[in-house]
C-alpha positions in Angstrom: 98.3 89.5 123.5 95.3 87.3 122.9 95.7 83.9 121.2 93.5 85.0 118.3 95.7 88.1 117.7 98.8 85.9 117.7 97.3 83.5 115.2 96.1 86.4 113.0 99.5 88.0 113.0 101.2 84.6 112.3 98.9 84.3 109.3 99.9 87.7 108.1 103.6 86.8 108.4 102.9 83.5 106.5 101.1 85.3 103.7 104.0 87.8 103.4 106.3 84.8 102.9 103.9 82.8 100.7 101.3 85.1 99.1 99.5 82.1 97.6 98.3 81.1 101.0 96.0 84.1 101.1 93.3 82.0 99.3 93.9 78.9 101.5 92.0 78.1 104.7 94.7 77.2 107.2 93.7 74.7 110.0 95.4 76.1 113.1 95.9 72.6 114.5 97.6 71.0 111.4 101.2 71.3 110.3 101.7 74.5 108.3 104.1 72.8 105.9 101.6 70.1 105.1 98.9 72.7 104.2 101.0 75.1 102.1 103.9 74.5 99.9 106.8 76.2 101.7 110.4 75.1 101.6 112.9 75.2 104.4 114.0 78.7 103.5 110.4 80.0 103.5 109.9 78.2 106.9 113.0 79.9 108.3 111.8 83.3 107.0 108.4 82.6 108.6 110.0 82.1 112.0 112.2 85.1 111.6 109.1 87.1 110.5 107.3 85.9 113.7 110.3 87.0 115.8 110.3 90.5 114.2 106.5 90.8 114.4 106.3 90.0 118.0 109.7 91.1 119.3 109.8 87.7 121.0 113.5 87.0 121.0 112.9 83.4 119.7 115.8 81.2 120.6 117.2 79.1 117.7 116.4 75.9 119.6 112.7 76.8 119.3 112.7 77.3 115.5 111.6 73.8 114.6 108.6 73.9 117.0 106.5 76.4 115.0 104.8 73.6 113.1 101.2 74.9 113.3 99.4 78.1 114.1 98.4 76.7 117.4 102.0 76.0 118.2 102.9 79.5 117.2 100.3 80.9 119.6 101.6 78.6 122.4 105.2 79.5 121.9 104.8 83.2 121.3 102.4 83.4 124.3 104.9 81.6 126.5 107.8 83.8 125.4 105.7 86.9 125.9 104.7 85.8 129.4 108.3 85.1 130.2 109.3 88.6 129.1 106.5 90.2 131.1 107.5 88.3 134.2 111.2 89.3 133.7 110.2 93.0 133.2 108.1 92.9 136.4 111.1 91.4 138.2 113.3 94.2 137.1 110.8 96.9 138.2 111.0 95.6 141.7 114.7 96.2 142.0 
């Protein structure tokens, strides 16, 4: 999945959690929580929503790292690449 697609989907998830963000321009490099008013429960729901949207299997130790849309793209991309490599390894067996 392309980085732009990951960011667009992450924005959709964020707007599902905090609809008021629909009218806010989000800077992908800046901390999401500094740009929009979400509390810790909203943030947790955002990360869970990302996990569901991407089927990424996000480990709990990664939850605090989804600070910006760029970070979301980096982490989801890395997790997806890891899953792809694991699936290819299983095919060779």
